[in-house]
C-alpha positions in Angstrom: -12.8 13.9 -30.0 -11.2 11.7 -27.3 -8.8 13.7 -25.2 -7.3 13.5 -21.7 -9.5 16.4 -20.7 -12.7 14.9 -22.1 -11.9 11.6 -20.5 -11.4 13.0 -17.0 -14.5 15.2 -17.5 -16.5 12.0 -18.0 -15.0 10.4 -14.9 -15.6 13.3 -12.6 -19.1 14.0 -13.9 -20.4 10.5 -13.0 -20.8 9.8 -9.3 -19.8 6.1 -9.5 -16.6 6.7 -11.6 -15.7 9.7 -9.5 -16.2 7.5 -6.4 -13.7 4.9 -7.7 -11.2 7.6 -8.8 -11.2 9.3 -5.4 -11.1 6.0 -3.6 -8.0 4.8 -5.5 -6.3 8.2 -5.0 -7.1 8.4 -1.3 -5.9 4.8 -0.7 -2.6 5.4 -2.4 -2.0 8.6 -0.6 -2.8 7.1 2.8 -0.4 4.2 2.1 2.3 6.7 1.2 1.6 8.5 4.5 2.0 5.4 6.5 5.2 4.4 4.7 6.8 7.8 5.3 5.8 7.8 8.9 7.4 4.4 9.5 10.6 5.4 7.6 10.8 8.6 9.7 10.5 6.5 12.9 13.2 4.0 11.7 15.5 6.3 9.8 19.2 5.3 9.9 21.0 6.7 12.9 23.5 8.6 10.7 20.6 10.3 8.8 18.4 11.5 11.6 18.5 15.0 10.2 16.2 13.7 7.4 13.5 12.6 9.8 11.5 15.9 10.0 11.4 16.0 6.1 10.3 12.4 5.8 7.7 13.1 8.4 6.5 16.2 6.5 6.4 14.1 3.3 4.1 11.5 5.0 1.9 14.3 6.6 1.4 15.8 3.1 0.3 12.4 1.7 -2.0 11.8 4.6 -3.5 15.2 3.9 -4.0 14.3 0.3 -5.9 11.2 1.3 -8.2 13.3 3.5 -8.7 15.8 0.7 -9.9 13.0 -1.7 -12.2 11.6 1.0 -13.5 15.1 1.7 -14.3 15.5 -2.1 -16.3 12.3 -1.8 -18.1 13.4 1.3 -19.0 16.7 -0.3 -21.0 14.8 -3.0 -22.6 12.5 -0.4 -20.5 9.5 -1.5 -18.6 6.9 0.5 -15.3 5.4 -0.5 -15.3 2.0 -2.2 -12.8 -0.9 -1.8 -9.8 -0.5 -4.2 -9.5 -3.3 -6.7 -6.1 -5.0 -6.1 -5.2 -4.6 -9.8 -5.4 -0.8 -9.4 -3.3 -0.7 -6.2 -0.2 1.1 -7.6 1.7 1.1 -4.3 1.1 -2.6 -3.6 2.1 -3.6 -7.1 5.3 -1.7 -6.9 6.2 -3.4 -3.7 5.4 -6.8 -5.2 8.0 -6.0 -7.9 10.6 -5.3 -5.2 10.5 -1.5 -5.6 10.9 0.7 -2.5 11.0 -0.6 1.1 8.9 -3.7 1.8 6.1 -3.2 4.3 7.3 -6.1 6.4 10.6 -4.3 6.9 8.8 -1.1 7.9 6.6 -3.0 10.4 9.7 -4.1 12.4 11.2 -2.0 15.1 14.7 -2.2 13.6 16.5 0.9 12.4 16.8 1.2 8.6 20.3 1.4 7.0 21.7 4.3 5.1 21.3 2.2 1.9 17.6 1.8 2.8 17.1 5.5 3.0 18.9 6.0 -0.4 16.5 3.4 -1.9 13.5 5.2 -0.3 14.6 8.5 -1.8 15.4 7.1 -5.2 12.1 5.3 -5.4 10.3 8.4 -4.3 12.1 10.5 -6.9 10.6 8.2 -9.6 7.0 8.0 -8.2 6.9 11.7 -7.4 7.8 12.5 -11.0 4.7 10.5 -12.1 2.6 12.3 -9.4 3.9 15.7 -10.4 3.3 15.1 -14.1 -0.3 13.9 -13.4 -1.1 16.9 -11.2 0.4 19.3 -13.7 -2.0 17.9 -16.3 -5.0 18.1 -13.9 -4.1 21.8 -13.1 -4.0 22.6 -16.8 -7.4 21.1 -17.5 -9.3 21.5 -14.1 -7.4 24.1 -12.2 -10.4 26.5 -12.3 -13.0 23.7 -11.7 -15.4 24.9 -9.0 -15.4 21.6 -7.2 -11.9 20.3 -7.7 -9.7 23.4 -8.5 -8.6 24.3 -5.0 -7.8 20.7 -4.1 -5.9 20.1 -7.3 -3.7 23.2 -6.8 -2.9 22.3 -3.2 -1.9 18.8 -4.1 0.1 20.0 -7.2 2.1 22.3 -5.0 2.9 19.6 -2.6 3.9 17.1 -5.3 6.3 19.8 -6.7 7.8 20.1 -3.2 8.2 16.4 -2.8 10.0 16.1 -6.2 12.3 19.0 -5.3 13.1 17.4 -1.9 14.0 14.1 -3.6 16.3 15.8 -6.1 18.1 17.9 -3.5 18.6 15.1 -1.0 19.8 12.6 -3.6 22.3 15.0 -5.0 23.6 15.6 -1.5 23.9 11.8 -0.9 25.6 11.4 -4.2 28.3 13.8 -3.1 28.7 11.8 0.0 29.5 8.6 -1.9 26.2 7.0 -2.7 26.2 7.8 -6.4 26.3 4.3 -7.8 23.5 3.0 -5.6 21.4 6.0 -6.4 21.8 5.6 -10.2 21.2 1.8 -10.1 18.1 2.2 -7.9 16.7 5.0 -10.0 17.0 3.0 -13.2 15.5 -0.2 -11.6 12.7 1.8 -10.1 11.9 3.7 -13.3 11.7 0.6 -15.4 9.5 -1.2 -12.9 7.3 1.9 -12.4 6.5 2.3 -16.1 5.4 -1.3 -16.2 3.2 -1.0 -13.1 1.8 2.3 -14.3 0.8 0.7 -17.6 -0.9 -2.2 -15.9 -2.7 0.0 -13.3 -3.8 2.4 -16.1 -5.3 -0.4 -18.1 -7.1 -1.8 -15.0 -8.4 1.6 -14.0 -9.7 2.4 -17.5 -11.3 -1.1 -17.7 -13.2 -0.4 -14.5 -14.2 3.1 -15.7 -15.3 1.8 -19.0 -17.7 -0.7 -17.4 -19.1 2.0 -15.1 -19.5 4.5 -17.9 -20.6 2.0 -20.6 -17.9 3.0 -23.0 -18.3 1.4 -26.5 -15.7 -1.2 -27.5 -13.9 1.1 -30.0 -13.5 3.8 -27.4 -12.1 1.3 -24.8 -9.8 -0.2 -27.4 -8.5 3.2 -28.4 -7.7 4.1 -24.8 -6.0 0.7 -24.2 -3.9 1.2 -27.3 -3.0 4.7 -26.2 -1.8 3.4 -22.8 0.2 0.7 -24.4 1.7 3.2 -26.8 2.8 5.4 -24.0 4.4 2.4 -22.3 6.3 1.6 -25.4 7.6 5.2 -25.6 8.6 5.2 -22.0 10.2 1.8 -22.2 12.3 3.0 -25.2 13.3 6.4 -24.0 10.8 8.2 -21.8 12.0 6.6 -18.6 15.1 8.8 -18.7 13.2 11.8 -17.5 12.5 9.9 -14.3 16.2 9.2 -13.4 17.9 12.5 -14.0 18.9 14.7 -11.0 19.3 18.4 -11.0 19.3 21.0 -8.2 15.7 22.3 -7.8 14.6 25.9 -7.7 12.7 25.1 -4.6 15.4 24.5 -1.9 14.6 22.9 1.4 11.1 22.3 0.1 10.0 20.1 3.0 11.8 22.2 5.7 8.6 23.3 7.4 5.3 21.9 8.7 2.6 20.6 6.4 -0.1 23.0 5.4 -3.6 22.3 7.0 -6.4 20.8 4.9 -8.9 23.5 3.9 -12.6 23.0 4.5 -14.6 21.6 1.6 
C-alpha cells in the first residue's frame, strides 16, 4: 500500500534518493539562514528590538543545513546540485513572495513594511515546515539514523512558527493589520502553488532514481494535485490565521548547538 511513510522509507533507504533529499533540504535551509542574517543586519530602525530574534531564526536554519549535510557525511555521501525546479525558496521569490534577494544584498535599511512582509511570509512557510516535520516525527521519530535530527528540527520549526504568530499579532495591534492580512493571503496562495510544483518535480526526480513504475508515479502526481486542489479551495486558510502561541518569546535565546552525528 502506498503511504507517506512507505514513500519516505523508500527515499531514505536508497543512497541516491537520500542524497537528493538531503541536498534539497540543506540548500533551502542555508538560503533561509542567509536571508534572515541579511534581514537582521538591515532591519528597520524602528524595529531593532527584533534583530536578535531574526538572527536566531537564521542561525537555526543554518544549523538545519549543517544537520542535513552531516547526515549525508555520515553515509559517506556528498551533496548534489539542487535542480532549479525543486528550489522552493527561489521559486517563491520569482513569484514576488518575501523580500527579494537583490534588496537584501544592498546596504539600505529595510522599512517597517518590509519587516511585516518578512514575518507574514515566514508565518506561511513555517507552517509548511512545521507540518512536514510533524509528519516526519510521527513516522521516523525513533529512526536510529534520523530520529534525533528530526526531533531537533521539529522543535525549532515549532519555535519559528510561534515567533511569527506572536510578532505578527503585536504588529497588528500597532496598526499593521491590513498589510499583514493582505500579505498572508497573497503568500499562502502563492506558496501552495509553488509547493505543488516543487512536490511534482521532487517526486519526478525520485521516481527516476528509484525506478518507480508508471502507475505509482501517476498515483503520486494525482495525490499531489489533489492536495493542491483542496488547499486552493479551503486548506490555505490554516496558513493565514493568527493566534497567541503557547510558546512565548520562542526565539528569545541563542540557537542550540548542532549535536555530533
